C-alpha positions in Angstrom: -4.7 -17.5 -4.0 -7.1 -16.7 -1.5 -9.5 -13.9 -1.4 -11.1 -11.5 1.0 -14.0 -9.0 0.8 -13.0 -5.3 0.8 -15.1 -4.1 3.7 -18.6 -3.7 3.0 -18.0 -3.5 -0.9 -18.8 -6.5 -3.0 -15.1 -6.7 -4.2 -13.5 -9.9 -3.7 -9.8 -9.1 -3.9 -6.6 -11.3 -3.4 -5.1 -11.5 -0.3 -1.7 -10.5 -2.0 -2.0 -7.3 -4.1 0.5 -5.8 -6.6 1.8 -2.6 -5.1 2.9 -0.5 -8.0 5.0 2.3 -6.8 8.3 0.7 -7.9 7.3 0.2 -11.4 6.8 4.0 -11.8 10.5 4.2 -12.8 11.5 7.5 -11.0 11.9 6.8 -7.1 12.9 3.3 -7.4 15.7 2.3 -9.5 17.1 -0.9 -11.0 14.0 -2.2 -13.1 12.7 -1.8 -16.5 9.4 -1.6 -18.1 9.6 -5.0 -19.9 10.5 -6.6 -16.5 7.6 -4.8 -14.7 5.1 -5.8 -17.3 6.1 -9.2 -17.0 5.8 -9.1 -13.2 2.2 -7.8 -13.6 1.4 -10.5 -16.1 2.8 -13.2 -13.8 1.0 -11.8 -10.8 -2.4 -11.9 -12.7 -1.8 -15.4 -14.1 -1.2 -16.5 -10.4 -4.4 -15.2 -9.3 -3.6 -11.6 -8.0 -6.6 -9.7 -8.9 -5.9 -6.4 -7.1 -3.3 -3.6 -8.1 -2.6 -0.5 -6.2 -0.9 2.2 -8.0 -1.1 6.2 -7.9 -1.0 9.2 -10.3 2.2 10.3 -8.5 4.0 7.1 -9.3 6.4 8.0 -12.2 3.7 10.8 -12.9 1.3 8.5 -14.2 3.8 6.0 -15.7 2.8 3.3 -13.2 -0.8 3.7 -14.0 0.0 3.4 -17.8 1.9 0.1 -17.3 -0.9 -1.1 -15.0 -3.7 -0.3 -17.5 -1.9 -2.0 -20.4 -1.3 -5.3 -18.3 -5.0 -5.3 -17.0 -6.1 -4.8 -20.8 -3.9 -7.8 -21.7 -4.6 -10.0 -18.8 -7.8 -11.7 -19.8 -8.6 -11.6 -16.0 -11.0 -9.6 -13.9 -8.6 -7.1 -12.1 -9.6 -4.6 -9.6 -7.6 -1.3 -9.8 -7.0 1.1 -7.2 -5.1 4.4 -7.6 -4.6 7.6 -5.5 -4.9 11.4 -6.1 -1.6 13.2 -5.2 -1.8 16.3 -2.9 -2.0 19.3 -5.1 0.9 21.0 -3.2 3.0 17.8 -3.6 3.7 17.5 0.3 3.8 14.1 1.7 2.8 13.6 4.5 0.1 16.4 4.8 1.1 18.9 7.3 -1.0 19.8 10.3 -1.4 23.3 8.9 -2.4 22.1 5.3 -6.0 23.2 4.3 -8.2 21.0 2.2 -8.2 24.0 -0.5 -4.3 23.6 -0.8 -4.3 19.9 -0.9 -7.7 18.4 -2.4 -10.1 21.1 -3.7 -13.1 19.6 -5.3 -12.2 20.4 -8.9 -8.7 19.0 -8.5 -10.0 15.7 -7.1 -12.1 15.4 -10.3 -9.4 16.4 -12.6 -6.9 14.1 -11.1 -9.2 11.1 -11.3 -10.0 12.0 -14.9 -6.2 11.9 -15.7 -5.8 8.6 -13.8 -8.6 7.2 -16.0 -6.8 8.2 -19.2 -3.5 6.8 -18.1 -5.2 3.5 -17.1 -7.3 3.3 -20.1 -10.1 2.5 -18.1 -13.7 3.9 -17.8 -14.0 3.4 -14.1 -11.6 3.0 -11.0 -12.6 0.3 -8.6 -11.0 2.2 -5.6 -9.9 5.9 -5.7 -8.0 7.2 -2.7 -6.7 10.3 -1.4 -2.9 9.8 -1.2 -2.3 11.8 1.9 -4.6 12.8 5.0 -5.1 15.4 7.6 -7.8 14.5 10.3 -8.7 18.1 10.3 -10.5 17.5 6.9 -12.7 14.7 8.2 -15.9 16.8 8.6 -15.5 19.1 5.6 -17.9 18.3 2.9 -15.9 19.3 -0.4 -13.9 16.1 -0.7 -16.9 14.2 0.1 -19.1 15.8 -2.6 -16.5 15.6 -5.1 -16.2 11.8 -4.7 -20.0 11.5 -4.7 -20.0 13.1 -8.0 -17.5 10.8 -9.3 -19.4 7.8 -8.1 -22.7 9.0 -9.6 -21.0 9.7 -13.0 -19.6 6.0 -12.9 -16.0 7.1 -12.9 -15.2 5.9 -9.5 -16.9 2.7 -7.5 -15.5 3.1 -4.2 -13.3 5.3 -2.0 -10.6 5.3 0.3 -7.8 7.1 2.2 -4.0 6.4 2.4 -3.3 7.4 6.0 -0.3 9.3 7.3 3.0 7.2 7.9 3.0 5.6 11.4 -0.1 7.4 12.5 -3.1 5.0 12.1 -5.1 6.9 14.6 -5.4 9.8 12.1 -8.1 7.7 10.4 -10.3 6.9 13.4 -12.8 9.5 13.1 -12.6 9.3 9.5 -14.0 5.6 9.6 -16.5 6.6 12.0 -18.3 8.9 9.4 -19.0 6.1 7.2 -17.9 8.2 4.1 -15.0 5.8 2.9 -14.8 2.4 2.0 -11.3 1.5 2.6 -7.9 2.7 4.4 -4.5 2.1 3.4 -2.1 2.0 6.5 1.5 0.9 7.3 1.3 -2.6 9.1 4.5 -4.7 9.4 6.6 -6.6 11.9 8.1 -3.5 13.2 4.9 -1.3 13.4 1.9 -3.0 14.8 0.0 0.4 15.9 -2.7 -0.2 13.2 -3.9 -3.1 15.1 -4.5 -1.3 18.3 -7.5 1.0 17.6 -7.9 1.2 13.7 -8.3 -2.5 13.0 -11.0 -3.2 15.5 -12.9 -0.2 14.4 -12.6 -1.0 10.7 -13.9 -4.5 11.5 -16.7 -3.2 13.3 -17.8 -0.8 10.6 -17.2 -2.7 7.6 -14.2 -0.8 6.1 -11.4 -2.7 4.3 -7.8 -2.4 5.1 -4.9 -2.3 2.8 -1.7 -3.1 4.6 1.2 -1.2 3.0 4.9 -1.3 3.5 4.7 -4.9 4.7 8.5 -5.2 4.0 9.4 -1.9 5.5 10.5 -0.4 2.2 13.0 -3.3 1.9 14.3 -3.5 5.5 12.3 -6.7 6.2 13.6 -8.5 2.9 16.6 -9.9 4.8 18.9 -8.4 2.1 19.8 -5.0 3.4 23.3 -4.8 4.5 24.6 -2.4 7.1 26.7 -0.6 4.5 24.0 -0.2 1.9 24.0 3.0 -0.1 21.6 4.1 -2.9 21.5 6.6 -5.5 20.9 10.2 -4.3 17.6 10.7 -6.2 16.2 7.4 -5.2 13.6 7.1 -2.6 15.6 4.7 -0.5 18.6 7.0 -0.2 16.5 9.2 1.8 14.7 6.3 3.9 17.9 4.4 4.6 20.1 7.4 5.0 23.1 7.8 7.7 23.3 4.8 10.0 19.9 3.5 9.5 21.1 0.3 7.5 23.0 -0.6 10.4 20.2 -0.1 12.7 18.1 -2.3 10.5 20.6 -5.0 9.9 21.0 -5.4 13.7 17.2 -5.5 14.2 16.9 -8.1 11.4 19.6 -10.2 12.7 17.9 -10.4 16.0 14.5 -11.3 14.4 16.2 -13.9 12.2 17.9 -15.4 15.3 14.8 -15.5 17.3 12.7 -17.2 14.6 15.6 -19.6 13.9 15.2 -19.0 10.0 17.3 -18.0 7.1 17.3 -14.4 6.2 15.7 -15.2 2.9 12.7 -16.5 4.7 11.9 -13.4 6.2 9.9 -11.6 3.6 7.5 -14.5 3.5 6.9 -14.5 7.2 6.5 -10.5 7.0 3.8 -11.0 4.4 2.0 -13.7 6.3 2.3 -11.5 9.6 0.0 -8.9 7.8 -2.3 -11.6 6.8 -2.6 -13.0 10.1 -4.8 -10.2 11.3 -8.5 -10.7 10.1 -9.0 -7.0 9.6 -6.5 -6.9 6.7 -8.2 -7.3 3.3 -5.0 -7.5 1.3 -1.2 -6.7 1.7 0.4 -4.8 -1.0 4.1 -5.3 -1.4 6.1 -3.8 -4.2 6.8 -6.4 -7.0 9.1 -5.4 -9.8 10.3 -8.8 -10.8 8.6 -12.1 -11.8 10.8 -13.9 -8.9 9.3 -11.5 -6.3 5.8 -12.3 -7.6 6.2 -16.1 -7.4 7.8 -16.0 -3.9 5.2 -13.6 -2.5 2.3 -15.6 -4.1 3.8 -18.9 -2.5 4.1 -17.2 0.9 0.6 -15.6 0.9 -0.8 -19.1 0.1 0.6 -20.5 3.3 -1.9 -18.5 5.4 -1.8 -17.2 8.8 1.4 -17.6 10.9 1.1 -20.1 13.9 0.6 -18.5 17.2 4.0 -19.2 18.5 5.6 -17.3 15.8 3.2 -14.6 16.0 4.1 -14.2 19.6 7.8 -14.0 18.9 7.1 -11.2 16.3 5.3 -9.1 18.9 8.7 -8.9 20.7 10.3 -7.2 17.8 8.1 -4.0 17.5 10.2 -1.0 16.8 8.8 2.4 17.2 10.5 5.0 14.8 9.8 7.0 11.8 12.3 6.9 9.0 10.1 9.0 6.6 11.0 12.2 8.6 
């Protein structure tokens, strides 16, 4: 496993992080707590030392599993979590006020709840789970975080930026108020590399690349007739004819690269890690097999320039979160 420094912080985190949304057990189906726990243990044993979870993932259940695995691991693990919007609206709406979404007292209360779930005294990276750029220069959220840092409950702070809108974090980065941003970056969506990444590099802000496999679309396994349980997140994301659209794009991508479909996830992860601004890529990993294949892919390092050039031809501007 290779490691990179998270922005200007002293944290040396694994290039492959453990995305813990799927192990929450509510919005992703088909796994079990025992399986998730084994996946966490295997990841830690293979050198993964960074986990990204959230209070909203299974209403704290993901945090509980992560905390138990961290305690049992015998390794130094850096833990990141996120504060959900108080109004439970994802993404934040343009009309959302800070008082509606992240009032100071709520930020503190949510952090303390996450600490109880995790069984930890300190969160290495605490993040806001949604963002509205209109809040950038408001002091309340910053004062709340400063208090949490002074009390030793939080070491560093970050923000998870709006889906497919990396520029919403540009002014935020310029303030110097945060240590890391979490942003969508994958073979289909390169937009974060245009303005956000250069600015993050310039100002020493860490970058966590989320959704590297497009919620499963870049696994090479999604079929054009795929269906999901109605209460599962993927039933919304892959509704209508979207599976067919993705299957067509993936088929063209696989043909252009001259690879087998099962090789695509590894290339998708290496695509993210090929950009020097990215500190860690955080795919969801609910099974030991996923952990082992993802760790092996990350260990191969950056993609060759000719492969990277091919991938740039497969940019696909759309927003399936709408």
